[in-house]
C-alpha positions as a Markdown table, in Angstrom:
| # | Residue | x | y | z |
|---|---|---|---|---|
| 1 | Met | -16.4 | -59.2 | 26.2 |
| 2 | Thr | -19.5 | -60.7 | 28.3 |
| 3 | Asn | -21.0 | -62.1 | 31.6 |
| 4 | Pro | -23.0 | -65.1 | 31.9 |
| 5 | Phe | -26.5 | -63.6 | 30.9 |
| 6 | Gly | -25.3 | -62.1 | 28.1 |
| 7 | Ala | -25.2 | -58.3 | 29.0 |
| 8 | Gln | -22.1 | -56.2 | 28.1 |
| 9 | Ser | -20.6 | -55.3 | 31.5 |
| 10 | Pro | -20.8 | -52.0 | 32.1 |
| 11 | Asp | -16.6 | -51.2 | 32.7 |
| 12 | Ile | -16.5 | -52.4 | 28.8 |
| 13 | Lys | -18.8 | -49.9 | 27.9 |
| 14 | Gln | -17.4 | -47.6 | 28.9 |
| 15 | Arg | -14.0 | -48.0 | 27.7 |
| 16 | Arg | -15.2 | -48.8 | 24.4 |
| 17 | Ala | -17.0 | -45.8 | 24.1 |
| 18 | Ala | -14.3 | -43.3 | 25.6 |
| 19 | Gln | -11.7 | -45.3 | 22.9 |
| 20 | Thr | -14.7 | -43.8 | 19.8 |
| 21 | Arg | -14.6 | -40.4 | 21.6 |
| 22 | Phe | -10.8 | -40.3 | 21.2 |
| 23 | Glu | -10.8 | -41.6 | 17.5 |
| 24 | Trp | -13.3 | -38.7 | 17.0 |
| 25 | Gly | -10.9 | -36.5 | 18.5 |
| 26 | Gly | -8.8 | -37.1 | 16.6 |
| 27 | Arg | -10.1 | -37.3 | 13.1 |
| 28 | Leu | -11.9 | -33.7 | 13.9 |
| 29 | Ala | -8.1 | -32.3 | 14.8 |
| 30 | Ile | -7.2 | -33.7 | 11.5 |
| 31 | Thr | -10.0 | -32.3 | 10.3 |
| 32 | Val | -9.5 | -28.8 | 11.4 |
| 33 | Ala | -5.4 | -28.8 | 10.6 |
| 34 | Leu | -6.0 | -29.8 | 7.3 |
| 35 | Gly | -8.5 | -27.3 | 6.6 |
| 36 | Phe | -7.0 | -24.4 | 8.4 |
| 37 | Leu | -3.9 | -25.8 | 5.9 |
| 38 | Leu | -6.1 | -25.7 | 3.0 |
| 39 | Ala | -7.9 | -22.2 | 3.7 |
| 40 | Met | -4.0 | -20.6 | 4.2 |
| 41 | Thr | -3.4 | -22.3 | 1.0 |
| 42 | Val | -6.0 | -21.1 | -0.9 |
| 43 | Thr | -5.3 | -17.7 | 0.5 |
| 44 | Ile | -1.9 | -17.5 | -0.8 |
| 45 | Ala | -2.5 | -18.9 | -4.2 |
| 46 | Trp | -5.5 | -15.9 | -5.0 |
| 47 | Leu | -3.4 | -13.2 | -4.0 |
| 48 | Gly | -0.3 | -14.3 | -5.6 |
| 49 | Val | -1.8 | -15.5 | -9.0 |
| 50 | Gly | -2.5 | -11.8 | -9.8 |
| 51 | Ala | 1.7 | -11.6 | -10.0 |
| 52 | Leu | 1.7 | -14.0 | -12.6 |
| 53 | Gln | 0.0 | -11.1 | -14.5 |
| 54 | Gln | 1.1 | -8.3 | -16.2 |
| 55 | Thr | -1.2 | -5.5 | -17.4 |
| 56 | Glu | -0.1 | -3.3 | -20.3 |
| 57 | Ile | -0.4 | -0.4 | -22.7 |
| 58 | Lys | -0.3 | -0.3 | -26.6 |
| 59 | Leu | 0.8 | 3.6 | -27.6 |
| 60 | Ala | 1.8 | 4.5 | -31.1 |
| 61 | Val | 5.8 | 6.0 | -30.9 |
| 62 | Asp | 7.1 | 8.2 | -33.3 |
| 63 | Leu | 10.6 | 6.3 | -34.1 |
| 64 | Gly | 11.4 | 8.4 | -37.2 |
| 65 | Pro | 14.9 | 10.7 | -37.5 |
| 66 | Asp | 13.6 | 13.5 | -35.9 |
| 67 | Asn | 13.7 | 11.6 | -32.6 |
| 68 | Ile | 16.1 | 8.7 | -32.7 |
| 69 | Asp | 20.1 | 9.1 | -34.4 |
| 70 | Pro | 20.2 | 5.9 | -36.1 |
| 71 | Asn | 23.4 | 6.2 | -35.2 |
| 72 | Asp | 23.0 | 6.8 | -31.8 |
| 73 | Leu | 20.7 | 4.8 | -30.5 |
| 74 | Lys | 21.6 | 5.2 | -26.6 |
| 75 | Gly | 21.5 | 8.9 | -26.8 |
| 76 | Ala | 18.4 | 9.2 | -27.7 |
| 77 | Ser | 15.3 | 10.6 | -25.1 |
| 78 | Tyr | 13.1 | 8.0 | -25.1 |
| 79 | Asn | 11.3 | 9.0 | -22.1 |
| 80 | Thr | 10.6 | 12.0 | -24.0 |
| 81 | Ile | 9.3 | 10.0 | -27.1 |
| 82 | Val | 7.1 | 8.1 | -24.5 |
| 83 | Lys | 5.7 | 10.8 | -23.2 |
| 84 | Asn | 4.6 | 12.5 | -26.4 |
| 85 | Ala | 3.1 | 9.3 | -27.6 |
| 86 | Leu | 0.5 | 9.5 | -24.4 |
| 87 | Lys | 0.0 | 13.1 | -25.1 |
| 88 | Ala | -1.2 | 12.6 | -28.9 |
| 89 | Arg | -3.1 | 9.7 | -27.7 |
| 90 | Phe | -4.8 | 11.6 | -25.1 |
| 91 | Pro | -4.6 | 15.5 | -27.3 |
| 92 | Glu | -7.1 | 16.6 | -24.8 |
| 93 | Val | -5.0 | 16.8 | -21.7 |
| 94 | Glu | -3.8 | 20.2 | -21.0 |
| 95 | Gly | -2.9 | 21.0 | -17.8 |
| 96 | Arg | 0.7 | 20.2 | -16.2 |
| 97 | Arg | -0.8 | 18.1 | -13.3 |
| 98 | Glu | -3.4 | 16.1 | -15.8 |
| 99 | Lys | 0.1 | 15.7 | -17.9 |
| 100 | Arg | 1.7 | 14.3 | -14.3 |
| 101 | Asp | -1.5 | 12.0 | -13.8 |
| 102 | Leu | -1.0 | 10.6 | -17.6 |
| 103 | Tyr | 2.3 | 9.9 | -17.4 |
| 104 | Gly | 1.6 | 8.1 | -13.9 |
| 105 | Ile | -0.5 | 5.6 | -16.1 |
| 106 | Leu | 2.9 | 3.7 | -17.4 |
| 107 | Ser | 5.9 | 2.3 | -15.7 |
| 108 | Pro | 9.1 | 4.9 | -14.7 |
| 109 | Asp | 10.5 | 2.6 | -16.5 |
| 110 | Ala | 8.6 | 2.8 | -20.2 |
| 111 | Gly | 11.8 | 5.1 | -21.5 |
| 112 | Phe | 14.3 | 2.1 | -20.9 |
| 113 | Glu | 12.3 | -0.4 | -22.3 |
| 114 | Leu | 11.7 | 2.0 | -25.3 |
| 115 | Lys | 14.9 | 1.9 | -25.4 |
| 116 | Glu | 16.0 | -1.7 | -24.9 |
| 117 | Lys | 14.0 | -2.8 | -27.5 |
| 118 | Val | 15.3 | -0.1 | -30.4 |
| 119 | Val | 18.2 | -1.2 | -29.7 |
| 120 | Ala | 17.6 | -5.0 | -29.8 |
| 121 | Asp | 16.0 | -4.6 | -32.7 |
| 122 | Pro | 17.0 | -1.0 | -35.0 |
| 123 | Ser | 14.3 | -2.3 | -37.9 |
| 124 | Leu | 11.6 | -0.7 | -35.5 |
| 125 | Leu | 13.3 | 3.2 | -36.6 |
| 126 | Gly | 12.4 | 4.8 | -39.5 |
| 127 | Gly | 8.4 | 5.9 | -38.7 |
| 128 | Thr | 5.8 | 5.5 | -36.0 |
| 129 | Arg | 5.4 | 2.0 | -34.7 |
| 130 | Glu | 2.6 | 0.4 | -32.3 |
| 131 | Leu | 4.4 | -1.1 | -29.2 |
| 132 | Trp | 3.1 | -2.3 | -25.8 |
| 133 | Phe | 4.8 | -0.8 | -22.0 |
| 134 | Leu | 4.6 | -1.8 | -19.1 |
| 135 | Ala | 1.4 | 0.1 | -16.9 |
| 136 | Ser | 2.3 | 1.4 | -13.2 |
| 137 | Asp | 1.5 | -0.6 | -10.6 |
| 138 | Asp | -1.6 | 1.1 | -9.7 |
| 139 | Ala | -2.8 | 0.5 | -13.7 |
| 140 | Asp | -2.0 | -2.4 | -13.1 |
| 141 | Leu | -4.0 | -3.4 | -10.3 |
| 142 | Phe | -6.8 | -1.7 | -12.6 |
| 143 | Gly | -6.1 | -4.1 | -15.5 |
| 144 | Lys | -6.3 | -7.0 | -12.8 |
| 145 | Gly | -9.9 | -5.6 | -12.0 |
| 146 | Arg | -8.5 | -4.7 | -8.6 |
| 147 | Val | -9.6 | -1.4 | -8.1 |
| 148 | Asp | -13.2 | -0.7 | -6.6 |
| 149 | Val | -14.0 | 2.0 | -9.4 |
| 150 | Thr | -17.6 | 3.5 | -8.0 |
| 151 | Leu | -15.4 | 4.4 | -4.6 |
| 152 | Asp | -15.2 | 8.1 | -4.0 |
| 153 | Gln | -11.7 | 9.2 | -6.0 |
| 154 | Ser | -10.4 | 10.4 | -2.6 |
| 155 | Gln | -10.9 | 6.4 | -1.3 |
| 156 | Arg | -8.1 | 5.3 | -4.0 |
| 157 | Arg | -5.1 | 6.3 | -6.1 |
| 158 | Leu | -6.6 | 6.0 | -9.1 |
| 159 | Asn | -8.0 | 9.7 | -9.7 |
| 160 | Asp | -11.7 | 9.9 | -12.1 |
| 161 | Leu | -9.5 | 10.8 | -15.2 |
| 162 | Glu | -6.5 | 8.3 | -14.8 |
| 163 | Val | -9.5 | 6.1 | -14.9 |
| 164 | Gly | -11.4 | 7.5 | -17.6 |
| 165 | Trp | -8.3 | 7.5 | -19.6 |
| 166 | Leu | -7.5 | 3.5 | -18.5 |
| 167 | Gln | -11.5 | 2.9 | -18.8 |
| 168 | Asp | -10.6 | 4.5 | -22.5 |
| 169 | Leu | -7.6 | 2.2 | -23.2 |
| 170 | Lys | -9.3 | -1.0 | -22.1 |
| 171 | Ala | -11.9 | -0.6 | -24.5 |
| 172 | Asn | -10.1 | -0.1 | -28.0 |
| 173 | Gly | -8.5 | -2.7 | -26.9 |
| 174 | Glu | -5.5 | -1.1 | -25.7 |
| 175 | Leu | -4.6 | -1.9 | -22.2 |
| 176 | Gln | -4.2 | -5.8 | -22.2 |
| 177 | Lys | -3.2 | -8.5 | -19.6 |
| 178 | Arg | -0.3 | -10.9 | -20.2 |
| 179 | Phe | 1.6 | -13.5 | -19.0 |
| 180 | Asn | 4.3 | -11.9 | -16.0 |
| 181 | Met | 7.7 | -13.5 | -17.4 |
| 182 | Arg | 9.5 | -10.1 | -15.9 |
| 183 | Phe | 8.8 | -11.5 | -12.0 |
| 184 | Phe | 11.0 | -14.6 | -13.2 |
| 185 | Thr | 13.4 | -13.2 | -15.0 |
| 186 | His | 14.4 | -9.9 | -13.6 |
| 187 | Gly | 15.4 | -8.9 | -10.3 |
| 188 | Asp | 14.5 | -6.8 | -7.3 |
| 189 | Ser | 12.8 | -2.9 | -7.6 |
| 190 | Arg | 11.2 | -0.3 | -5.9 |
| 191 | Glu | 8.4 | -0.3 | -8.2 |
| 192 | Pro | 6.0 | -3.0 | -7.8 |
| 193 | Glu | 5.2 | -4.0 | -11.6 |
| 194 | Leu | 9.5 | -4.6 | -12.4 |
| 195 | Ala | 10.0 | -6.5 | -9.3 |
| 196 | Gly | 11.7 | -10.1 | -10.2 |
| 197 | Ile | 12.6 | -13.4 | -8.0 |
| 198 | Leu | 15.2 | -13.7 | -9.6 |
| 199 | Gly | 17.9 | -12.3 | -7.5 |
| 200 | Ala | 16.5 | -13.6 | -5.3 |
| 201 | Leu | 16.7 | -17.7 | -6.6 |
| 202 | Val | 20.2 | -16.8 | -7.4 |
| 203 | Gly | 21.0 | -15.8 | -3.8 |
| 204 | Ser | 18.8 | -19.0 | -1.9 |
| 205 | Ala | 20.6 | -21.9 | -4.9 |
| 206 | Met | 24.4 | -20.0 | -4.2 |
| 207 | Ser | 23.7 | -20.0 | -0.4 |
| 208 | Leu | 22.4 | -23.9 | -0.2 |
| 209 | Phe | 24.9 | -24.9 | -2.4 |
| 210 | Val | 27.7 | -23.5 | -0.2 |
| 211 | Cys | 25.5 | -24.7 | 3.0 |
| 212 | Phe | 25.4 | -28.6 | 1.7 |
| 213 | Ile | 29.8 | -28.4 | 0.7 |
| 214 | Leu | 30.2 | -27.3 | 4.1 |
| 215 | Cys | 28.0 | -29.8 | 6.0 |
| 216 | Phe | 27.3 | -32.5 | 3.9 |
| 217 | Pro | 30.7 | -34.5 | 4.3 |
| 218 | Val | 31.6 | -32.8 | 7.9 |
| 219 | Gly | 28.3 | -33.8 | 9.4 |
| 220 | Val | 28.6 | -37.6 | 7.8 |
| 221 | Met | 32.0 | -38.5 | 8.4 |
| 222 | Ala | 31.5 | -36.4 | 12.4 |
| 223 | Ala | 28.7 | -38.7 | 12.3 |
| 224 | Ile | 30.3 | -42.4 | 11.5 |
| 225 | Tyr | 33.2 | -41.5 | 13.7 |
| 226 | Leu | 31.0 | -40.7 | 16.2 |
| 227 | Glu | 29.0 | -43.5 | 15.4 |
| 228 | Glu | 31.4 | -46.2 | 14.6 |
| 229 | Phe | 35.2 | -45.2 | 16.0 |
| 230 | Ala | 34.4 | -43.5 | 19.2 |
| 231 | Pro | 35.0 | -45.2 | 22.4 |
| 232 | Lys | 31.9 | -44.2 | 24.4 |
| 233 | Asn | 32.6 | -42.5 | 27.3 |
| 234 | Arg | 31.7 | -39.5 | 29.0 |
| 235 | Ile | 33.1 | -37.0 | 26.3 |
| 236 | Ser | 31.1 | -38.9 | 23.6 |
| 237 | Asp | 28.0 | -38.6 | 25.6 |
| 238 | Phe | 28.8 | -34.5 | 26.2 |
| 239 | Ile | 29.4 | -34.0 | 22.6 |
| 240 | Glu | 26.3 | -36.5 | 21.8 |
| 241 | Val | 24.2 | -34.2 | 24.2 |
| 242 | Asn | 25.4 | -30.8 | 23.0 |
| 243 | Ile | 25.3 | -31.9 | 18.9 |
| 244 | Asn | 21.0 | -32.7 | 20.0 |
| 245 | Asn | 21.3 | -29.5 | 21.7 |
| 246 | Leu | 22.1 | -27.5 | 19.0 |
| 247 | Ala | 19.9 | -28.8 | 16.7 |
| 248 | Ala | 17.0 | -26.9 | 19.2 |
| 249 | Val | 19.5 | -23.8 | 18.9 |
| 250 | Pro | 16.9 | -20.7 | 17.7 |
| 251 | Ser | 18.2 | -19.8 | 13.9 |
| 252 | Ile | 18.5 | -16.2 | 15.1 |
| 253 | Val | 21.7 | -17.2 | 17.4 |
| 254 | Phe | 23.7 | -19.0 | 14.4 |
| 255 | Gly | 23.2 | -15.3 | 12.8 |
| 256 | Leu | 24.0 | -13.6 | 15.6 |
| 257 | Leu | 27.4 | -16.3 | 15.6 |
| 258 | Gly | 28.0 | -15.5 | 12.2 |
| 259 | Leu | 28.0 | -11.3 | 12.7 |
| 260 | Ala | 30.5 | -11.9 | 15.5 |
| 261 | Ile | 32.6 | -14.7 | 13.7 |
| 262 | Phe | 32.5 | -14.6 | 9.9 |
| 263 | Leu | 32.1 | -10.8 | 9.5 |
| 264 | Asn | 34.0 | -8.8 | 12.1 |
| 265 | Val | 36.5 | -11.1 | 13.0 |
| 266 | Phe | 37.6 | -13.1 | 9.4 |
| 267 | Gly | 36.2 | -9.6 | 8.0 |
| 268 | Leu | 34.2 | -11.9 | 4.8 |
| 269 | Pro | 32.4 | -10.3 | 2.6 |
| 270 | Arg | 28.5 | -8.9 | 4.3 |
| 271 | Ser | 25.8 | -9.7 | 2.5 |
| 272 | Ser | 27.2 | -12.2 | 0.5 |
| 273 | Pro | 26.1 | -16.2 | -0.3 |
| 274 | Leu | 29.5 | -17.7 | 0.4 |
| 275 | Val | 28.5 | -16.1 | 4.4 |
| 276 | Gly | 25.0 | -17.0 | 4.0 |
| 277 | Gly | 26.0 | -20.3 | 3.1 |
| 278 | Met | 28.6 | -20.8 | 5.4 |
| 279 | Val | 25.8 | -19.7 | 8.7 |
| 280 | Leu | 23.1 | -21.9 | 7.0 |
| 281 | Ser | 25.8 | -25.2 | 7.4 |
| 282 | Leu | 26.4 | -24.3 | 11.2 |
| 283 | Met | 22.5 | -24.3 | 11.6 |
| 284 | Thr | 22.2 | -27.8 | 9.8 |
| 285 | Leu | 25.4 | -29.2 | 10.7 |
| 286 | Pro | 23.7 | -30.8 | 13.7 |
| 287 | Ala | 20.6 | -32.3 | 11.9 |
| 288 | Ile | 22.5 | -33.5 | 9.8 |
| 289 | Ile | 24.8 | -35.7 | 11.8 |
| 290 | Ile | 22.1 | -36.6 | 14.1 |
| 291 | Ala | 20.0 | -37.9 | 11.2 |
| 292 | Ala | 23.3 | -39.8 | 9.5 |
| 293 | Arg | 24.0 | -41.7 | 12.9 |
| 294 | Ala | 20.4 | -42.7 | 13.0 |
| 295 | Ala | 21.1 | -43.9 | 9.3 |
| 296 | Leu | 23.8 | -45.4 | 10.7 |
| 297 | Ser | 22.5 | -47.0 | 13.6 |
| 298 | Ala | 19.5 | -49.0 | 11.6 |
| 299 | Val | 22.0 | -50.9 | 9.7 |
| 300 | Pro | 22.2 | -54.2 | 11.0 |
| 301 | Pro | 24.8 | -55.2 | 13.6 |
| 302 | Ser | 25.1 | -58.3 | 11.2 |
| 303 | Ile | 27.0 | -56.5 | 8.5 |
| 304 | Arg | 29.6 | -55.4 | 10.4 |
| 305 | Glu | 30.6 | -58.6 | 12.0 |
| 306 | Ala | 30.4 | -59.9 | 8.2 |
| 307 | Ala | 32.6 | -58.1 | 6.9 |
| 308 | Leu | 35.2 | -58.8 | 10.1 |
| 309 | Gly | 35.0 | -62.0 | 10.1 |
| 310 | Leu | 36.0 | -62.3 | 6.5 |
| 311 | Gly | 39.1 | -60.5 | 7.2 |
| 312 | Ala | 37.6 | -56.8 | 7.0 |
| 313 | Ser | 39.1 | -54.3 | 9.0 |
| 314 | Arg | 36.8 | -51.7 | 11.0 |
| 315 | Leu | 37.0 | -48.6 | 8.7 |
| 316 | Glu | 36.8 | -51.2 | 5.4 |
| 317 | Ala | 33.4 | -52.5 | 6.8 |
| 318 | Thr | 32.5 | -49.7 | 7.9 |
| 319 | Phe | 33.0 | -47.7 | 4.9 |
| 320 | His | 32.4 | -50.8 | 2.1 |
| 321 | His | 29.5 | -51.8 | 3.7 |
| 322 | Val | 27.8 | -49.7 | 6.5 |
| 323 | Ala | 28.1 | -46.8 | 4.7 |
| 324 | Pro | 27.0 | -47.7 | 1.2 |
| 325 | Leu | 23.8 | -49.1 | 3.4 |
| 326 | Ala | 22.8 | -46.0 | 5.4 |
| 327 | Met | 23.7 | -43.7 | 2.6 |
| 328 | Pro | 19.8 | -43.3 | 1.4 |
| 329 | Gly | 19.1 | -42.1 | 5.3 |
| 330 | Met | 22.1 | -39.5 | 4.9 |
| 331 | Leu | 20.9 | -38.2 | 2.3 |
| 332 | Thr | 17.3 | -37.9 | 3.4 |
| 333 | Gly | 18.9 | -36.0 | 6.5 |
| 334 | Ala | 20.5 | -34.0 | 4.4 |
| 335 | Ile | 17.8 | -32.9 | 2.4 |
| 336 | Val | 15.0 | -32.4 | 4.8 |
| 337 | Gly | 18.0 | -29.9 | 6.6 |
| 338 | Met | 18.5 | -28.4 | 3.4 |
| 339 | Ala | 14.8 | -27.7 | 3.4 |
| 340 | Arg | 14.9 | -26.3 | 6.4 |
| 341 | Ala | 17.6 | -24.3 | 5.2 |
| 342 | Leu | 15.5 | -22.5 | 2.5 |
| 343 | Gly | 12.8 | -20.9 | 4.5 |
| 344 | Glu | 15.2 | -19.8 | 7.6 |
| 345 | Thr | 14.9 | -15.8 | 7.1 |
| 346 | Ala | 16.5 | -14.1 | 10.7 |
| 347 | Pro | 19.9 | -15.8 | 10.6 |
| 348 | Leu | 20.4 | -14.4 | 7.1 |
| 349 | Leu | 19.2 | -10.9 | 8.1 |
| 350 | Met | 22.0 | -10.9 | 10.7 |
| 351 | Ile | 24.6 | -11.1 | 8.6 |
| 352 | Gly | 22.8 | -8.5 | 6.4 |
| 353 | Met | 21.6 | -10.2 | 3.5 |
| 354 | Val | 18.6 | -7.9 | 4.6 |
| 355 | Ala | 19.9 | -5.3 | 2.4 |
| 356 | Phe | 18.5 | -4.0 | -1.4 |
| 357 | Ile | 19.5 | -5.7 | -4.0 |
| 358 | Val | 18.9 | -5.1 | -7.9 |
| 359 | Asp | 21.6 | -7.5 | -9.7 |
| 360 | Val | 21.4 | -10.9 | -9.9 |
| 361 | Pro | 24.3 | -12.3 | -7.7 |
| 362 | Thr | 27.5 | -14.4 | -10.6 |
| 363 | Ser | 29.4 | -14.7 | -7.6 |
| 364 | Leu | 29.9 | -16.4 | -4.0 |
| 365 | Val | 30.9 | -13.2 | -2.8 |
| 366 | Gln | 28.9 | -10.1 | -4.2 |
| 367 | Pro | 25.4 | -8.9 | -2.6 |
| 368 | Ala | 23.1 | -11.2 | -3.1 |
| 369 | Thr | 19.9 | -11.7 | -0.6 |
| 370 | Ala | 17.5 | -15.0 | -0.4 |
| 371 | Leu | 13.4 | -15.6 | -1.7 |
| 372 | Pro | 12.5 | -15.9 | 2.5 |
| 373 | Val | 14.2 | -12.5 | 3.5 |
| 374 | Gln | 13.1 | -11.1 | -0.4 |
| 375 | Ile | 9.6 | -12.2 | 1.1 |
| 376 | Phe | 9.8 | -10.1 | 4.3 |
| 377 | Leu | 10.9 | -6.9 | 2.3 |
| 378 | Trp | 8.4 | -6.9 | 0.0 |
| 379 | Ala | 5.5 | -7.9 | 3.0 |
| 380 | Asp | 6.9 | -4.7 | 4.6 |
| 381 | Ser | 6.4 | -2.4 | 1.4 |
| 382 | Pro | 3.7 | -0.4 | 1.6 |
| 383 | Glu | 2.4 | -0.1 | -2.1 |
| 384 | Arg | -0.3 | -2.8 | -2.3 |
| 385 | Ala | 1.2 | -4.6 | -6.1 |
| 386 | Phe | 3.5 | -5.7 | -3.5 |
| 387 | Met | 1.4 | -7.6 | -1.7 |
| 388 | Glu | 1.1 | -9.9 | -5.1 |
| 389 | Lys | 4.9 | -10.1 | -5.2 |
| 390 | Thr | 4.9 | -11.7 | -1.5 |
| 391 | Ser | 2.1 | -13.9 | -2.5 |
| 392 | Ala | 3.5 | -15.3 | -5.4 |
| 393 | Ala | 7.4 | -15.3 | -3.9 |
| 394 | Ile | 5.9 | -17.3 | -0.7 |
| 395 | Ile | 4.0 | -19.8 | -3.8 |
| 396 | Val | 7.1 | -20.6 | -5.6 |
| 397 | Leu | 9.1 | -21.0 | -1.8 |
| 398 | Leu | 6.5 | -23.4 | -0.8 |
| 399 | Phe | 7.0 | -25.4 | -4.4 |
| 400 | Phe | 10.9 | -26.1 | -3.6 |
| 401 | Leu | 10.4 | -27.0 | 0.1 |
| 402 | Val | 7.5 | -29.3 | -1.1 |
| 403 | Val | 9.8 | -30.4 | -4.2 |
| 404 | Met | 13.0 | -30.8 | -1.6 |
| 405 | Asn | 11.1 | -33.0 | 0.9 |
| 406 | Leu | 9.5 | -35.2 | -1.8 |
| 407 | Thr | 12.8 | -35.7 | -3.2 |
| 408 | Ala | 13.8 | -37.5 | 0.4 |
| 409 | Ile | 10.9 | -39.2 | 0.8 |
| 410 | Leu | 11.3 | -40.7 | -2.5 |
| 411 | Leu | 15.3 | -41.1 | -2.0 |
| 412 | Arg | 14.3 | -43.2 | 1.5 |
| 413 | Lys | 11.5 | -45.0 | -0.5 |
| 414 | Arg | 13.7 | -46.0 | -3.6 |
| 415 | Tyr | 17.2 | -47.0 | -1.6 |
| 416 | Glu | 16.1 | -48.0 | 1.2 |
| 417 | Gln | 17.1 | -51.7 | 2.3 |
| 418 | Arg | 14.9 | -54.0 | 4.0 |
| 419 | Phe | 16.7 | -55.9 | 6.5 |
C-alpha cells in the first residue's frame, strides 16, 4: 500500500519490519533447537558406538586329558586352565601381585566362557587349542583406544605392566576388536564387558504388551460411550475434566498408586512385567481416551445421520460406520501413548523394577527390568565402561521410539479418510 505520492507509509514499513524480525527469530529458534538435538544425538552415538565392539584376546589353552576328563566336561577347573594359558604366554611374570594383574586383563567370566565352548564343541579336547576370550572392561577400553597411555600410571586404571602386556598382544595380532553380539543377546551383569540389554528389552516388550491389552480396549470403549452415548450433563462434564487432568498427572504418581494398590493390597509379584504393564496402562489410558474421542468427533455427522436414516440403531451406526472410520486415529493415539510409556522410568522404579536382574524373563510374573530403568542403573554405575553401554542403550531406546512414532504417522496417512 502506498500513498498518492508513491512513497510507502511509515506504518506499513514498521509492520513489515516487525514481521521480518519475527520470521528471522522463528528461523533462529528452529536452528538452535535442531542444533542442540543434533549435538545430543551425535554425542550419544559417539559414546555408544564403542559398546557395539568388544575386545578379545587369543590364548593357547591346553585341553588335553590331564586338564579335562572327557567323561566329566563340567567338572574341570576351567579358570585354572585359562590362568595357566596366560602364564604360559607371559612366562616372565613371577610375583603374586603381577600374576593378579595379568589375570585381570581377561574377563572374570573367561573360565565359564571356556566351559561353554568345550561343552558346545567336545571336538576341541585332546590338545592345545587357540581360542579367543573376552577382555576385561579396562583392557577393552585399551583395545578401543580409550586409554591415554601417555599419562602416569597413577592416573589410569591400567598400570604400565598391563599396558605392556596388552601392547605385546596387539602387536602379535592376539588382541582384536569384534562386533559385540553379546550386547544384544545377554542380560545385565556387574561386569561391563558382560552386560547386555536383552533382559531389559524383553521386560519392556512384556510390559508394553500388558499395557496395550488393558488400556486400548478400555480406552476405546470409554471414548465411544462418552462421545456417542453419554448424556451431556454435569456428570459427563465432570468425567471429561478429570480425564484431561489425569493425562497431565506426573507419571510417578501412577507408580505410587501401583505400589499402594497392586503390590500392597492385591499382593501381585514385585518387579514383574505384569505389574509394570498395569501401572503403564493407568498412565496411558487417559491419553488413549482423549485421542479416541478426537478421532470420533472428526467423523462427519452426516455419516451418523445417513446410517440412522437407513434404519440402523445408534449402536449399529456407531460400531458399523463411525468407529471403523475413526479407528486409524484411535490406533495412532494408542501408538503414541505406548511410545510415551516405553520411555517412562519413574513409575517402574516405584514398583521395584529397579532391581538387578540377570536372567531374561520368560513369563509375566517373573522379576524383570525395563530398558529405561536399565539405562538409569548403568548411568549410576562407577565403571567407566558402563558409559558406553548407557549411550548404546539410549540409542536403542530412541530407535524404538522413532519407529513407533513413524508407525503412527504412516498409519494415519495410510488409512485416514478424506471427508
